[in-house]
C-alpha positions as CSV (number, residue, x, y, z in Angstrom):
1,G,84.1,55.8,65.1
2,Q,82.8,53.1,67.8
3,Y,80.6,50.5,67.9
4,G,78.0,50.3,70.2
5,F,77.0,46.5,71.1
6,A,74.7,47.2,74.1
7,G,71.4,46.9,72.4
8,A,72.2,43.7,70.9
9,D,74.2,42.4,73.7
10,A,71.0,42.9,75.6
11,L,68.9,41.0,72.8
12,V,71.3,38.0,72.9
13,R,71.4,38.0,77.0
14,F,67.5,37.7,76.9
15,A,67.5,34.6,74.1
16,R,70.1,32.6,76.3
17,Q,68.6,33.2,79.3
18,H,65.3,32.1,77.8
19,G,66.9,28.7,75.3
20,Q,66.5,30.8,72.3
21,R,68.6,30.5,69.1
22,V,69.7,34.2,67.5
23,R,69.6,34.9,63.7
24,G,72.4,37.8,63.2
25,H,71.6,39.9,60.2
26,T,73.3,41.4,58.1
27,L,76.9,41.9,57.4
28,I,77.3,43.1,54.3
29,W,74.3,44.9,52.7
30,H,73.7,48.0,50.3
31,E,71.6,50.2,52.6
32,Q,72.1,51.8,55.7
33,L,75.8,51.9,55.2
34,P,77.6,54.7,56.7
35,A,78.3,57.9,54.4
36,W,81.9,57.2,54.0
37,V,81.2,53.5,52.5
38,R,79.0,54.4,50.5
39,N,80.7,57.8,48.7
40,G,84.2,56.7,49.9
41,A,86.6,55.9,46.4
42,F,88.1,52.4,47.8
43,S,90.7,50.5,46.2
44,R,90.2,46.3,46.2
45,E,92.6,46.2,49.2
46,A,91.0,49.0,51.3
47,M,87.3,48.1,51.1
48,L,88.5,44.3,51.3
49,A,89.8,45.8,54.7
50,V,86.7,47.5,55.3
51,M,84.3,44.5,55.1
52,Q,87.1,42.6,57.1
53,E,87.2,44.8,59.9
54,H,83.7,45.5,60.1
55,I,82.6,41.8,60.1
56,Q,85.5,40.8,62.1
57,A,84.0,43.4,64.7
58,V,80.4,42.1,64.8
59,A,80.7,38.7,64.3
60,G,83.9,38.6,66.4
61,H,82.0,40.1,69.6
62,F,79.0,37.4,69.1
63,R,81.5,34.8,68.5
64,G,79.7,31.5,69.6
65,Q,76.6,33.5,70.5
66,V,74.5,33.9,67.1
67,A,73.6,30.4,65.5
68,Y,72.8,32.0,62.2
69,W,74.3,35.1,60.2
70,D,73.1,36.6,57.3
71,V,76.2,37.2,55.8
72,V,75.0,39.0,52.6
73,N,71.7,40.3,51.8
74,E,69.8,41.2,48.8
75,A,73.2,41.0,46.1
76,V,71.2,40.2,43.3
77,S,69.5,43.0,41.3
78,D,65.8,43.1,40.5
79,R,67.3,43.6,36.8
80,G,69.1,40.6,36.8
81,G,72.8,40.3,37.4
82,L,74.4,41.6,40.8
83,R,73.4,44.6,42.5
84,E,75.5,47.9,41.9
85,T,76.9,48.0,45.3
86,P,80.3,50.3,46.9
87,F,81.2,46.3,47.7
88,L,81.0,45.2,43.8
89,R,82.4,48.7,42.5
90,A,85.3,48.5,44.9
91,V,85.8,44.7,44.9
92,G,84.5,42.7,42.2
93,P,81.9,40.1,42.0
94,D,83.8,37.7,44.3
95,Y,83.1,40.3,47.1
96,L,80.5,37.4,48.3
97,E,83.1,34.8,48.4
98,H,85.2,37.1,50.7
99,A,82.6,38.4,53.0
100,F,81.7,34.6,53.9
101,R,85.3,33.7,54.1
102,F,85.8,36.4,56.9
103,A,83.1,35.4,58.7
104,R,83.7,32.0,58.9
105,A,86.9,32.8,60.5
106,A,85.5,35.4,63.0
107,D,82.6,33.0,64.2
108,P,83.6,29.5,62.9
109,Q,80.4,28.1,64.6
110,A,77.8,30.1,63.1
111,K,75.9,28.9,60.2
112,L,76.3,31.6,57.2
113,F,73.5,32.3,54.6
114,Y,72.6,34.5,51.9
115,N,69.3,36.2,52.5
116,D,67.2,38.3,49.8
117,Y,63.6,38.7,48.4
118,G,61.4,38.2,45.2
119,A,62.8,34.6,44.9
120,D,60.3,32.4,46.9
121,G,59.1,30.4,43.6
122,I,60.7,29.6,41.0
123,N,61.2,33.1,38.7
124,T,64.3,34.1,36.9
125,K,65.6,35.9,40.2
126,S,65.5,32.7,42.1
127,D,67.4,31.3,39.3
128,E,70.0,33.8,39.5
129,I,70.1,33.0,43.3
130,Y,70.6,29.7,42.3
131,A,73.3,29.8,40.1
132,L,75.4,32.3,42.1
133,L,75.0,30.0,45.2
134,K,75.7,26.9,43.5
135,A,79.1,28.9,41.6
136,L,80.1,29.6,45.5
137,K,79.4,26.4,46.7
138,A,81.8,25.0,43.8
139,K,84.7,27.3,45.2
140,G,84.6,25.9,48.7
141,V,83.1,29.0,49.8
142,P,81.3,28.3,53.3
143,L,77.8,28.9,52.4
144,D,75.7,27.0,54.8
145,G,72.1,27.9,54.0
146,V,70.0,30.5,51.8
147,G,67.1,32.7,53.2
148,F,64.2,33.7,51.8
149,Q,62.4,36.8,53.0
150,A,59.0,35.5,52.4
151,H,58.1,39.8,52.0
152,L,54.0,38.8,50.2
153,D,51.1,39.4,49.9
154,S,47.2,37.5,50.5
155,T,47.2,37.3,46.8
156,F,50.5,35.4,46.4
157,S,50.1,31.3,46.2
158,P,52.3,29.4,47.5
159,R,51.5,26.5,45.6
160,Q,51.3,28.3,42.2
161,A,54.7,30.4,42.7
162,R,55.9,26.5,43.4
163,M,57.6,27.4,46.3
164,R,58.2,23.8,47.7
165,E,59.9,23.0,44.8
166,N,62.2,26.3,44.7
167,L,62.8,25.1,48.1
168,Q,63.8,21.7,47.6
169,R,66.2,22.6,44.6
170,F,68.5,24.9,46.9
171,A,68.0,22.3,49.4
172,D,69.8,19.6,46.8
173,L,72.6,22.0,46.4
174,G,73.5,21.0,50.2
175,L,72.1,23.9,51.8
176,E,70.2,24.9,54.8
177,V,66.8,26.4,53.4
178,H,65.1,29.1,56.0
179,I,62.1,31.7,55.4
180,T,64.3,34.7,56.7
181,E,61.2,38.1,56.8
182,L,58.0,36.4,56.6
183,D,54.7,38.4,56.7
184,V,51.4,38.7,54.4
185,L,50.3,42.4,53.5
186,L,46.9,42.4,53.6
187,R,45.4,43.2,49.8
188,G,42.8,42.0,47.4
189,A,39.4,41.9,46.7
190,G,36.5,40.2,49.0
191,T,35.2,41.4,52.7
192,R,37.9,41.8,55.2
193,E,37.1,38.8,56.4
194,E,37.7,37.1,53.1
195,R,40.7,38.5,52.9
196,L,42.0,38.3,56.6
197,E,41.1,34.3,56.0
198,A,43.2,34.8,52.4
199,Q,46.5,36.1,54.4
200,A,45.8,32.7,56.8
201,R,46.0,30.8,53.7
202,V,49.3,32.4,52.3
203,Y,51.1,31.9,55.8
204,A,49.9,28.0,56.5
205,E,51.0,27.3,53.3
206,V,54.5,28.6,53.4
207,L,54.9,27.1,56.6
208,E,53.6,23.6,54.8
209,A,56.2,24.2,51.8
210,C,58.5,24.7,54.4
211,R,57.9,21.7,56.3
212,A,57.7,19.6,53.2
213,V,61.6,20.0,52.6
214,A,63.9,18.0,55.2
215,R,66.2,21.1,54.8
216,C,63.7,23.5,55.4
217,T,64.5,24.1,59.4
218,A,63.2,27.8,60.4
219,V,60.4,29.9,59.8
220,T,60.8,33.2,61.2
221,L,58.2,36.1,60.8
222,W,59.1,39.8,60.2
223,G,57.2,40.9,63.8
224,F,54.6,39.6,65.4
225,T,52.0,42.6,65.8
226,D,51.0,45.1,63.6
227,A,51.7,47.9,65.8
228,Y,55.4,47.6,65.1
229,S,55.4,46.5,61.2
230,W,57.4,48.3,58.8
231,R,54.5,48.1,56.9
232,A,52.1,48.1,59.9
233,A,48.8,50.1,57.4
234,A,48.4,46.7,55.8
235,E,48.1,44.9,58.7
236,P,50.7,41.5,57.5
237,L,51.5,39.9,60.8
238,I,49.9,37.5,63.0
239,F,48.8,39.5,65.4
240,D,46.6,42.9,65.2
241,A,47.7,46.2,66.8
242,L,45.9,45.3,69.6
243,Y,48.0,42.4,70.0
244,R,44.8,40.3,69.2
245,P,45.1,37.1,67.3
246,K,44.2,36.7,63.8
247,P,43.2,34.1,61.6
248,A,46.7,33.6,60.4
249,Y,47.9,33.0,63.8
250,H,45.5,29.9,64.2
251,A,46.3,28.9,60.4
252,L,50.4,28.7,61.3
253,L,49.2,26.4,64.9
254,R,47.2,23.8,62.9
255,A,49.6,23.5,60.1
256,L,52.3,22.9,63.2
257,G,49.8,20.5,64.3
258,G,48.6,22.6,67.1
259,T,45.2,23.3,68.1
260,P,42.8,25.5,66.5
């Protein structure tokens, strides 16, 4: 029955002391829910009250300190349509609209994002997300941006997936565009050195796709060392488990105009 903010408060303090911006992740998500939310038999009004209280408590606690909030995460199903969640069941499709309005009230200064995976290029899922966000914008919902998680692997081709074109069409809706959870699994044929170079290429091409779109203003990696990655066995990050820079590190540096 209590919120424990001590760990998050320490991170926010560190960021403020070092001139860093903080992304809040996430306010409404179908995973990592307490059992009373996941299994509860809520009326529409009761679930809206639960959502509002949670968003006000969390985003309100960090009011003025968080630059971006991923307000709703992964609401679109891989099979099409909205994902079946306790929020959809109790409230209906407009739970997204309410979540964004609650977040705006809780922290008017933060930029509010919808965030999802599997939509990095032009495909069926990104088409659905595009239609969803376009409809929300048409309703005047306070939606500032869209986050593309970009959990990829070293066989992925941002160019063949038309990633830049995809980012641009969301930007054309007036949305800020972010790459929010970038990591690239080490997969495919060839020697280890060849796979590391393929991984580096994917990292560089993702960054280049973002830089080609004026409204794409942030790229966030989902960690930095393989030692603590959620997919550590596939070595997806730009430093290895011993904190040594991999070819992907140097590829990103070059793509940003730095030294190799």
